[in-house]
MARDRENNU-521980 format. One record per residue: residue number from 1; residue in three letters; x, y, z of N, C-alpha, C in turn. Coordinates in pm, 1 decimal. Layout:
BEGIN
k|r|nu|nv|nw|cau|cav|caw|cu|cv|cw
NUM|ala|X|Y|Z|X|Y|Z|X|Y|Z
...
END
This chain:
BEGIN
k|r|nu|nv|nw|cau|cav|caw|cu|cv|cw
1|met|-2248.0|2855.2|562.8|-2196.1|2774.5|670.7|-2048.3|2804.0|694.9
2|lys|-1971.6|2821.2|585.8|-1829.8|2850.5|599.6|-1809.0|2986.4|665.6
3|lys|-1892.0|3085.6|629.1|-1878.2|3218.3|688.7|-1909.3|3213.1|837.9
4|leu|-2012.5|3137.2|874.1|-2050.2|3125.5|1014.0|-1938.5|3060.1|1094.3
5|thr|-1875.0|2956.9|1039.0|-1765.1|2888.6|1106.6|-1647.1|2982.3|1125.8
6|cys|-1612.4|3057.7|1020.8|-1500.3|3151.8|1029.2|-1529.5|3261.3|1131.9
7|val|-1650.9|3313.7|1130.8|-1689.2|3418.6|1226.1|-1685.0|3363.2|1367.9
8|leu|-1733.8|3239.8|1386.9|-1734.7|3177.8|1518.3|-1592.7|3156.7|1569.4
9|ile|-1503.8|3108.7|1483.6|-1364.5|3087.3|1523.2|-1298.3|3220.8|1555.3
10|ala|-1320.9|3322.4|1474.3|-1263.6|3454.6|1499.2|-1314.7|3511.9|1630.4
11|trp|-1444.2|3495.3|1658.5|-1501.8|3547.8|1782.3|-1444.2|3475.1|1904.4
12|val|-1430.8|3342.5|1893.1|-1376.8|3264.8|2004.3|-1233.2|3306.3|2032.5
13|cys|-1153.8|3326.5|1927.4|-1014.1|3363.8|1946.2|-1002.3|3504.5|2003.7
14|ala|-1088.7|3592.2|1962.7|-1082.8|3730.1|2009.2|-1132.7|3742.8|2152.5
15|ser|-1220.6|3653.0|2196.3|-1281.2|3666.1|2328.3|-1199.7|3598.5|2438.2
16|gly|-1076.0|3563.1|2411.0|-992.9|3502.2|2514.8|-1026.8|3355.2|2532.0
17|cys|-947.7|3272.6|2472.1|-976.0|3129.0|2470.4|-949.8|3067.5|2607.2
18|gly|-1030.3|2971.0|2641.9|-1013.3|2900.9|2768.8|-1023.4|2752.4|2747.0
19|gly|-999.9|2670.8|2843.9|-995.4|2525.3|2848.5|-1044.2|2448.9|2727.8
20|ala|-1175.6|2430.9|2716.4|-1232.3|2348.6|2608.7|-1210.8|2413.9|2473.2
21|thr|-1218.4|2545.6|2469.1|-1199.6|2616.1|2343.1|-1056.5|2599.1|2294.1
22|asp|-961.1|2607.7|2386.4|-821.3|2584.0|2348.7|-803.6|2445.5|2288.7
23|lys|-865.8|2348.2|2350.0|-855.5|2209.7|2301.3|-909.5|2197.2|2160.1
24|val|-1024.9|2259.9|2133.9|-1083.8|2253.8|2000.1|-993.1|2322.1|1899.3
25|leu|-942.0|2437.6|1932.1|-854.6|2509.5|1840.2|-724.3|2434.3|1816.2
26|gln|-673.4|2366.8|1917.0|-552.7|2286.7|1899.5|-579.7|2166.6|1810.5
27|asp|-696.2|2103.6|1827.7|-731.4|1987.9|1745.2|-745.1|2024.3|1598.4
28|phe|-794.1|2145.9|1569.9|-809.9|2189.3|1431.2|-683.3|2251.7|1374.7
29|gly|-579.4|2262.5|1456.0|-453.0|2315.6|1408.2|-446.9|2466.5|1402.4
30|ile|-542.4|2534.7|1463.9|-543.7|2681.1|1462.1|-451.5|2735.3|1571.0
31|arg|-449.2|2671.5|1682.2|-365.6|2713.6|1794.2|-258.9|2607.7|1817.7
32|glu|-140.7|2653.8|1861.3|-29.8|2562.5|1889.3|-60.9|2475.3|2009.8
33|arg|-12.7|2352.9|2004.5|-29.0|2261.5|2116.7|79.4|2290.3|2220.3
34|pro|50.2|2262.4|2346.8|152.0|2287.7|2449.8|272.8|2196.5|2431.1
35|glu|385.7|2238.4|2484.7|508.0|2161.6|2471.4|493.2|2026.0|2540.2
36|gly|538.3|1921.0|2473.7|529.0|1786.4|2529.3|396.9|1717.0|2502.4
37|tyr|305.3|1780.9|2428.8|175.5|1720.5|2398.6|194.9|1602.6|2303.7
38|glu|129.3|1492.5|2334.8|136.5|1374.6|2248.9|-4.9|1322.6|2226.9
39|ser|-46.9|1319.6|2102.0|-182.0|1272.9|2071.0|-186.3|1120.2|2072.7
40|gly|-306.9|1066.0|2068.8|-324.1|921.1|2066.2|-262.5|858.4|1943.0
41|thr|-276.0|924.0|1828.9|-217.9|869.1|1706.2|-65.2|871.3|1712.4
42|asp|-8.6|970.8|1780.3|136.9|972.5|1798.5|182.0|853.7|1882.8
43|arg|106.0|821.6|1987.3|139.8|706.8|2071.9|126.7|576.2|1994.2
44|val|24.0|566.2|1909.5|6.1|445.5|1827.8|123.6|430.7|1731.1
45|met|161.1|538.3|1663.9|272.8|531.5|1568.5|403.2|492.8|1638.7
46|ala|420.2|537.4|1763.9|540.6|501.1|1838.8|544.1|352.7|1870.0
47|arg|427.1|289.0|1881.8|420.4|146.0|1915.3|413.9|55.5|1792.1
48|met|401.8|114.2|1674.7|386.6|33.8|1552.5|510.9|-49.4|1521.2
49|asn|630.1|-4.4|1557.7|750.6|-84.7|1531.9|747.7|-215.3|1610.1
50|asp|703.4|-209.3|1735.5|693.5|-332.0|1814.9|588.9|-426.5|1757.2
51|val|477.2|-370.5|1711.9|371.8|-451.5|1651.0|424.6|-516.1|1522.9
52|gly|492.9|-438.1|1440.4|546.6|-489.8|1314.6|645.4|-603.1|1335.7
53|lys|733.8|-589.6|1434.9|832.5|-695.0|1462.1|764.9|-824.6|1505.6
54|ser|671.1|-814.2|1599.1|607.7|-936.7|1647.8|516.5|-999.1|1542.5
55|glu|448.8|-917.6|1464.3|361.4|-971.6|1360.2|441.2|-1032.1|1245.7
56|met|557.6|-976.9|1215.6|639.1|-1034.8|1109.1|686.5|-1174.2|1150.5
57|lys|717.9|-1192.9|1278.2|754.3|-1326.5|1327.2|636.2|-1421.7|1311.6
58|arg|516.2|-1374.5|1347.3|396.8|-1459.3|1337.2|368.0|-1495.4|1192.5
59|leu|379.1|-1399.6|1102.2|352.6|-1426.1|960.4|454.2|-1524.8|903.2
60|asn|580.5|-1509.9|937.1|682.4|-1603.0|888.3|664.1|-1741.9|948.0
61|leu|620.2|-1748.8|1072.2|593.7|-1877.7|1134.2|477.4|-1947.9|1064.6
62|arg|376.2|-1870.6|1027.2|260.4|-1927.2|956.9|299.3|-1980.8|819.1
63|glu|393.6|-1916.3|753.7|432.7|-1953.8|617.0|555.2|-2045.0|611.3
64|arg|604.6|-2092.2|724.0|731.7|-2164.3|725.0|731.4|-2294.8|646.5
65|arg|617.4|-2362.5|638.0|610.6|-2489.6|564.6|604.5|-2468.9|414.8
66|gly|547.6|-2357.6|372.7|535.9|-2329.6|230.9|434.2|-2420.5|163.4
67|glu|442.5|-2426.1|33.8|353.0|-2512.8|-42.6|432.8|-2581.1|-152.9
68|val|390.0|-2699.1|-188.4|456.0|-2774.7|-294.6|383.7|-2742.9|-425.1
69|arg|461.6|-2699.6|-524.3|406.5|-2664.0|-655.6|460.2|-2760.3|-760.9
70|tyr|392.7|-2760.3|-873.6|432.1|-2848.7|-983.1|482.1|-2763.2|-1099.5
71|asp|600.2|-2793.5|-1147.3|660.2|-2723.8|-1260.8|638.2|-2809.3|-1385.1
72|asp|554.0|-2761.8|-1474.5|522.4|-2839.8|-1594.1|580.8|-2777.4|-1720.8
73|thr|694.6|-2710.1|-1708.7|756.8|-2651.9|-1827.8|803.0|-2759.4|-1925.4
74|asp|847.8|-2872.7|-1872.4|881.2|-2986.4|-1957.7|760.7|-3080.3|-1953.6
75|ala|687.5|-3088.9|-2062.9|559.7|-3161.5|-2066.0|575.0|-3309.8|-2030.8
76|leu|686.6|-3370.2|-2065.3|703.1|-3512.2|-2039.6|755.0|-3542.8|-1899.4
77|arg|833.9|-3452.4|-1844.3|896.0|-3479.3|-1714.3|877.4|-3360.6|-1621.0
78|gly|758.3|-3342.7|-1571.0|731.3|-3236.0|-1475.2|796.8|-3265.0|-1341.2
79|arg|825.0|-3160.6|-1266.8|891.9|-3174.9|-1137.4|818.4|-3094.2|-1030.4
80|tyr|830.9|-3141.1|-907.0|773.8|-3071.0|-792.3|881.4|-2986.4|-725.2
81|tyr|838.9|-2876.6|-666.2|930.3|-2794.2|-587.8|852.9|-2724.8|-476.6
82|lys|924.8|-2687.1|-374.5|865.0|-2620.5|-259.2|882.7|-2469.3|-274.1
83|ala|775.3|-2392.6|-248.5|780.2|-2246.4|-253.6|738.9|-2192.7|-116.6
84|val|820.6|-2099.5|-63.9|795.2|-2042.2|67.7|790.9|-1890.2|56.0
85|lys|690.7|-1831.0|120.3|677.7|-1685.2|125.6|747.3|-1636.4|252.0
86|val|845.5|-1546.8|236.9|921.1|-1495.3|350.5|899.0|-1344.7|360.6
87|tyr|845.8|-1301.3|474.4|827.0|-1158.4|500.9|959.7|-1102.9|550.5
88|asp|1007.3|-996.7|485.9|1140.1|-947.1|520.7|1142.9|-806.1|578.0
89|arg|1045.2|-722.3|548.4|1044.9|-585.7|600.7|902.6|-543.0|630.2
90|phe|891.1|-443.0|717.0|760.5|-384.8|745.1|772.6|-233.2|747.5
91|tyr|662.0|-167.8|715.5|658.1|-22.6|707.2|531.3|28.2|776.7
92|pro|543.3|92.6|893.7|425.1|153.3|955.0|373.9|265.3|864.5
93|leu|247.9|258.8|826.0|193.9|355.2|731.2|119.1|470.3|797.3
94|asp|18.0|436.9|876.7|-71.1|541.0|926.1|-141.3|493.1|1052.1
95|ala|-185.6|588.8|1130.0|-267.7|559.9|1247.6|-371.8|670.0|1258.1
96|asn|-493.9|632.1|1289.7|-598.6|731.7|1309.7|-701.5|680.6|1409.0
97|ala|-782.5|772.5|1455.5|-884.9|736.9|1553.5|-996.5|660.8|1483.4
98|ser|-1049.2|560.8|1552.5|-1161.6|485.8|1495.8|-1287.4|527.8|1569.3
99|gly|-1398.8|508.5|1503.3|-1526.5|541.4|1564.6|-1566.4|438.2|1666.8
100|arg|-1678.2|459.3|1726.2|-1727.7|363.4|1825.2|-1773.0|236.2|1754.7
101|thr|-1744.3|124.2|1816.8|-1791.2|-2.4|1761.7|-1925.2|-35.3|1825.0
102|ser|-2005.3|-110.5|1755.7|-2138.2|-142.2|1806.8|-2134.1|-245.8|1918.1
103|val|-2026.8|-323.6|1925.7|-2021.0|-430.3|2024.7|-1982.8|-375.9|2163.3
104|arg|-1875.7|-300.7|2170.5|-1825.4|-258.7|2300.8|-1849.3|-111.1|2331.3
105|arg|-1881.5|-33.4|2234.3|-1899.4|110.3|2251.8|-1773.2|178.6|2303.6
106|glu|-1658.5|133.9|2256.4|-1531.6|193.0|2295.4|-1473.3|268.8|2178.1
107|arg|-1403.3|373.4|2210.8|-1326.0|443.2|2109.2|-1184.7|388.1|2112.0
108|gly|-1117.7|400.5|2003.5|-981.9|350.8|1997.7|-912.2|403.2|1874.4
109|phe|-811.2|332.2|1832.5|-730.7|373.1|1718.3|-710.7|254.4|1625.0
110|val|-681.2|285.6|1501.5|-652.2|185.8|1400.1|-517.3|220.7|1339.5
111|gly|-429.2|120.3|1329.0|-298.7|140.5|1269.0|-280.7|49.3|1148.9
112|tyr|-204.9|95.0|1050.6|-182.5|19.4|927.5|-33.0|-5.5|909.3
113|ile|0.7|-131.4|881.6|139.6|-169.3|856.2|144.8|-245.3|724.7
114|glu|242.3|-209.7|642.1|262.2|-279.2|514.5|385.2|-368.9|528.0
115|tyr|370.4|-493.7|483.7|479.3|-591.5|489.3|522.1|-625.6|347.0
116|ser|652.1|-631.9|324.8|701.1|-676.7|194.2|749.2|-821.9|209.7
117|tyr|731.7|-898.2|104.8|769.9|-1039.5|108.6|830.8|-1079.0|-24.3
118|ser|902.8|-1190.0|-22.2|956.2|-1249.4|-144.2|942.8|-1400.6|-133.5
119|tyr|941.6|-1464.6|-249.1|927.6|-1609.9|-254.0|1063.9|-1675.6|-273.3
120|tyr|1079.4|-1789.2|-207.4|1197.3|-1872.9|-224.2|1150.4|-2010.9|-264.8
121|glu|1234.2|-2080.2|-342.6|1197.2|-2213.5|-390.1|1307.4|-2313.3|-358.2
122|gly|1267.8|-2438.9|-357.8|1362.5|-2548.4|-336.3|1398.5|-2612.6|-469.0
123|pro|1491.9|-2706.0|-466.5|1530.2|-2775.3|-590.1|1415.3|-2862.9|-642.6
124|arg|1413.8|-2885.9|-772.4|1310.4|-2967.7|-835.6|1332.4|-3115.0|-801.8
125|lys|1222.9|-3181.5|-765.2|1228.3|-3323.0|-729.6|1119.3|-3399.5|-803.7
126|ile|1136.1|-3530.4|-811.6|1042.0|-3615.0|-885.1|910.9|-3632.4|-809.5
127|ser|918.1|-3648.3|-678.0|795.2|-3671.8|-602.3|761.9|-3551.2|-513.4
128|arg|636.0|-3542.6|-479.1|585.7|-3434.6|-392.4|649.8|-3443.5|-253.4
129|thr|667.3|-3563.1|-201.3|724.2|-3584.2|-67.8|869.5|-3537.9|-61.9
130|glu|946.0|-3570.6|-164.5|1085.4|-3525.1|-168.8|1093.9|-3372.8|-175.3
131|ala|1007.6|-3313.1|-253.5|1007.6|-3167.1|-265.6|970.0|-3100.7|-133.4
132|ala|874.8|-3157.1|-60.7|832.7|-3100.1|67.3|943.1|-3109.1|171.6
133|ala|1029.5|-3209.2|161.7|1136.8|-3228.2|259.4|1255.7|-3136.1|235.4
134|gln|1266.0|-3076.9|118.5|1378.8|-2990.7|85.0|1361.8|-2850.3|142.9
135|ala|1474.3|-2784.5|168.8|1471.7|-2645.5|214.9|1452.6|-2553.4|93.6
136|ala|1371.5|-2452.2|110.5|1348.5|-2355.5|2.7|1438.2|-2234.4|26.9
137|asp|1553.2|-2230.6|-39.8|1648.2|-2121.9|-16.9|1698.5|-2056.1|-145.1
138|ile|1633.6|-2083.8|-256.3|1670.5|-2023.2|-384.1|1571.8|-1909.9|-412.4
139|pro|1620.6|-1785.8|-424.3|1527.6|-1674.4|-451.5|1459.5|-1690.2|-587.0
140|met|1328.1|-1670.7|-588.9|1251.1|-1682.9|-713.1|1246.2|-1551.7|-790.0
141|gly|1273.7|-1441.6|-724.2|1264.3|-1311.2|-789.4|1123.3|-1255.0|-789.1
142|glu|1032.8|-1321.4|-722.4|895.2|-1273.2|-711.6|873.6|-1219.9|-570.7
143|gly|784.0|-1126.7|-558.4|752.2|-1073.1|-426.8|633.6|-980.2|-434.8
144|gly|607.6|-913.2|-326.2|496.5|-820.5|-322.9|483.0|-756.3|-186.8
145|arg|368.7|-691.4|-167.6|341.0|-624.0|-41.2|197.2|-649.5|0.2
146|glu|176.6|-656.1|130.7|43.4|-671.2|187.3|27.5|-570.1|300.2
147|thr|-91.6|-517.0|314.0|-120.1|-419.9|419.7|-217.5|-481.2|519.1
148|tyr|-185.1|-468.6|646.5|-268.0|-520.8|754.3|-315.4|-407.0|844.7
149|arg|-435.9|-423.6|897.8|-494.1|-325.4|989.7|-492.5|-384.6|1130.6
150|tyr|-450.4|-301.8|1227.8|-445.1|-343.0|1367.8|-528.4|-247.4|1451.3
151|arg|-593.3|-302.0|1552.6|-679.3|-222.3|1639.6|-609.8|-197.2|1773.4
152|phe|-621.2|-75.0|1820.8|-565.6|-31.7|1948.4|-679.0|23.0|2033.9
153|asn|-666.7|10.1|2166.3|-771.8|63.3|2253.2|-755.7|214.1|2269.5
154|ser|-837.8|275.1|2351.9|-834.7|420.4|2366.9|-706.3|469.4|2431.8
155|gly|-633.7|382.7|2499.0|-504.1|418.1|2556.7|-389.4|392.9|2461.2
156|ala|-418.3|363.5|2335.7|-319.9|337.6|2230.3|-238.4|211.7|2259.2
157|val|-301.3|110.9|2318.3|-233.3|-14.8|2348.8|-290.7|-123.8|2258.3
158|trp|-201.4|-196.6|2193.6|-240.8|-307.4|2105.6|-269.8|-429.5|2191.5
159|asn|-377.4|-500.2|2159.8|-417.0|-615.2|2241.0|-352.6|-746.4|2195.1
160|gly|-270.2|-744.4|2093.5|-201.1|-864.6|2047.5|-277.8|-945.5|1944.7
161|ala|-392.2|-896.8|1900.0|-472.7|-969.8|1801.8|-406.0|-965.3|1664.6
162|lys|-435.6|-1068.3|1583.8|-384.4|-1071.8|1447.2|-439.1|-955.2|1367.5
163|gly|-361.1|-908.8|1272.9|-405.8|-802.2|1186.4|-502.9|-852.3|1080.9
164|glu|-579.9|-758.7|1026.8|-673.3|-791.8|918.7|-609.6|-751.4|785.7
165|leu|-599.8|-845.7|694.5|-543.8|-817.0|563.0|-641.8|-728.7|488.4
166|ile|-597.2|-610.9|445.6|-690.3|-520.6|377.8|-657.0|-499.6|231.8
167|arg|-538.8|-535.4|188.8|-505.0|-519.2|47.8|-432.4|-642.4|-0.4
168|arg|-494.4|-710.3|-94.5|-432.6|-831.4|-149.7|-342.0|-793.0|-265.9
169|pro|-231.1|-869.1|-284.3|-140.0|-838.6|-395.4|-202.1|-868.8|-530.4
END
């Protein structure tokens, strides 16, 4: 099979490449792409910064209330504190073409963005209500990263849908 493919590619190149053949050879990286050519994945990667900025705002808005935790290091006098997850940076990772979906039969692209976050805590309080009312602005020194998948249509345009979490910390 490999010999047949190599012979076929050699024959196509030797016989004077034309329209569709040029496209196939360019897609496989055998022939150079014309100047100014931009693939769909290139367009998706160019738009990933805008997606990352808007999604980071959405993620921080979702986590703004945080959660109240209980610190039981002192067995007799435990205290409550508020912990908030703050997303601080994003990293566009990859974009590639996706196959046809069974629902719409459309082709499109999938992009991946990784977000880094850190936890902040509030001062220790006696009651849960007091802890919830406090601002969480003390860095805990804990953090991590999460990767989200975003779907783009065949024109490399994001529809604004929430990303799908694909890797848990």
